[in-house]
N, C-alpha and C positions, 0 to 999 in steps of 0.2 A: 389605688392599683392593691390589690390582695396579696398578701403574703402567707395566705394559708398553706400548709404542707401536705401534700397527696396523702392518703391515706394509703398505707402500704401493708399486705399482709403474706408473713411467709410462713408455708407449709412447709413441712419435712418428710419424707417418707423413709424415718431412720434407720430401715432393714435394709435401704435398697444400696445406700451410698456409703464410703468412707468416713470417718470422723475427721480427717483432713479435708474433705471433700465438702461437709457441713461447716467447718469454719468457714472455708473459704467462701461458701455461698453466704454466709451472714455477711461477712467483712465487704463483699462484694455489692453485694444489696445496699448495704450502709453508704457506701463509698456514690454508687450509681442514684441512688433516691433521697438519700440525707438522712432518712428514717425508715423503722420498722415498726409498726403499731401492734401486731399482731405477731408472735413470735412461737409456732407449735411444732413438735416433732413427734411423730407416731411411730410407736414401736412395741415389740414383747417385753415381757417384762426383763429380761435377760439383757437384752439391750440397753433399757433404761437403767440397770443396774450397772454396765459395763462403761454407758457414756455420761454418768452423773455428773461427773466434775466437768467434764465438757459443755454441757445442758447450762449449769449455774455459772460457768463463766461468762456464756455467752446470753446468757437471759433467755433461754430458750423454755418454755415449758414444756415437759414431758405428758404425752397423751397415751398413758400405758393401755395396750389390747391385752386382754385377759381371755378372748375365745380364741378357742381352738379352730384350727382348718384353713384351706389356701384362700389366701387374699383376705383375709377377715381385716388385717390392719387396714387396706388399702381401702376397704368398704366404709372403715372409721374416719378414715381422712376424708374420702368424698361426701360421706352425711356431716362432718361437722364444719367442711367447707361450704356448702351449701346455706347451712343455719348461720356461718358466720357474714356472708355476704350479703344476706337479708338483714341480719342485725346490724352489721356496721359499714355497710356502705363503700367498700372500699373500691379506690380507684384502678389499683393492679393488685394480683395474686401471683405471687412467685411461690412456684412450685417444684420444690427440691426432688427430684426420683429420675430415675431412667426408665421406668416403667411404664411401658405401651399401654397399660391397660386403661391409664387414666385419662385416653384421648376422648371419651364421652364427658367427662366432666370438664375437660377445659372447653369445649364446646357449651358445655348449659352455663358456664360461668361467665363465657362472652355474651351470651343470648341476656345473662342478668345485667351487662353493660360493663363489666370489668374487663382491663387488658389482662391479660395472661403469659407471663415469662416463665419459661421452664430452664430449669438448671440440672444438667445431670455430670454422669461422670464420663470422662472421655475414655471411648472404644466400647461402651454400655449400650449406647440410647442409636437404635435404627432412625435413619433418613425420614422412615414415615412417621415416627413419632414428632421428630422435629419440626415436620411441616404443620402439624396442627396449633402449635404454640402462635403467638404474635410475635414472640421472638424467644432464642433459646443458645443458652450460653454452657460450651462443654469444659468444665475442670478437668484437670490432669490430677487422679490420685498421685501425689508428691513421691512414694515409696515407687511407683512402678515405671518413675523414668530410670530406676537405678537397677534392672533385673541382671543385666549383662555384668555386676558386679561381682555376682556369686560364681562366675567361672572361675575367676582369678584367685589364683592362691593367695591364702592369709598372709601378709608379710610384715615382721615387726618393724615399725617406722625407726629410722635413726633420729636420736633425741638431741636435742643440743639445751644450753641454758636457755636460749632465747626461745626455745618450743615450750608452749602448754602441755601441760600432761593428756596423753590420748584420753577420749573417754572411754565410759565404762561401757562394756559391751550390753548388747541389746540381749535381754532374757525372753526366748520364746516361751511359750505353752508348751508341757510335756506333752500333749497333744498332737502338737505341730511339728516337732522335733521328730517323733515317730513318725508322723506322714512323710516328712522328707526323708528319714531313713528307709523307709519301705517303698519310695518313690525316688530315688537320687537324681532324677533327670530334672525334678522339680526345682531340687536345689540349686540347679543348674542354670535356670532361669528358663527352662523349656517349656512351650506350647504342648501339654500333652493330652491325647485323646481322652475324653473320659471314662470310655470302656476301658482301657490299656491301664489306667490308673486304679478304676476301682477293681481289677483283676489281681493287680499288686496288693492292695489293701486288704482284700480278702484273704489272700496268701499270707497276710501278716497279721491274719484276725485282727486286723482295725475295724473292719466293716463286715457286718452280717452277710449272709447269703442273700436274703431278700432287701437289704438295706440299700438307700439313694444313696449316690457317693454327693450328689450336689448339694443335699442337705448335710452331709459330714463338712464340706468346704466353705459353705455359707456358715457355718458358724463362726468362721475367721475371716469376716467380709474385708477387714484391712491386710490382709495377707494374703486371700487368694483370689484371685480373678477367674469368673467363668464367663465364656462367650460362645454363642451370641446372647445376651440378657433373658430372651424369650423363652428359646427351649436349648441351654447350653449343652454343647458337645465337647467342648475343650477347658482344660484349666491350667492356669499360670501362676506361680508362687511368685508375688510382689511385693514381699518384705523385705527386710534386711539381710545383706549375705550372711552365709553361715559359713563357718569353717569344718 
């Protein structure tokens, strides 16, 4: 009886999902499959620098895309996926992304004899995208479970000798603090129309007259959730509570 382990290839659209979803995806795939033979994350230089410690800890190879233009990183992932499937002959390809643009790639990989499992961030993946894969796993962005905490006023906990010291407060980037000051509803966990948020940001001179508000929020994928994923029209702050 053969004891050979199935070859598994994990490809991550790191510009599309948050850091904790990437970590959950690697751990889930290892638990389900027992091994991952190819681990690659496709992203721009800014994301590669921001997540370098994560990639190193998870043994994920960053594939940095320096080309500019819409979907350039997605195209790099798709081209590499086809080359790897021909060269490595994996039995399973796990694609970590909530992007519906990968549907043609999924179909082509199946034609090459691979099973294709999708892993996406909960709330960002449409039903039509899920249906394309052989199987699909929704993973919850961990901070997304705590947006209501921002609505409660901060209260100093009563300490006793048996209690450990309170953890150090999370330090948010200055640009994020300015956004939350300009749009206080976001700090309270509200899901706001992008047009309304953009108007406030322009009034605070944080967004140019013709600049894109989604582009600004996408600089902080772990802190702001844009919905729906394909053509977003709403934004929600999903980071730690702010006082």
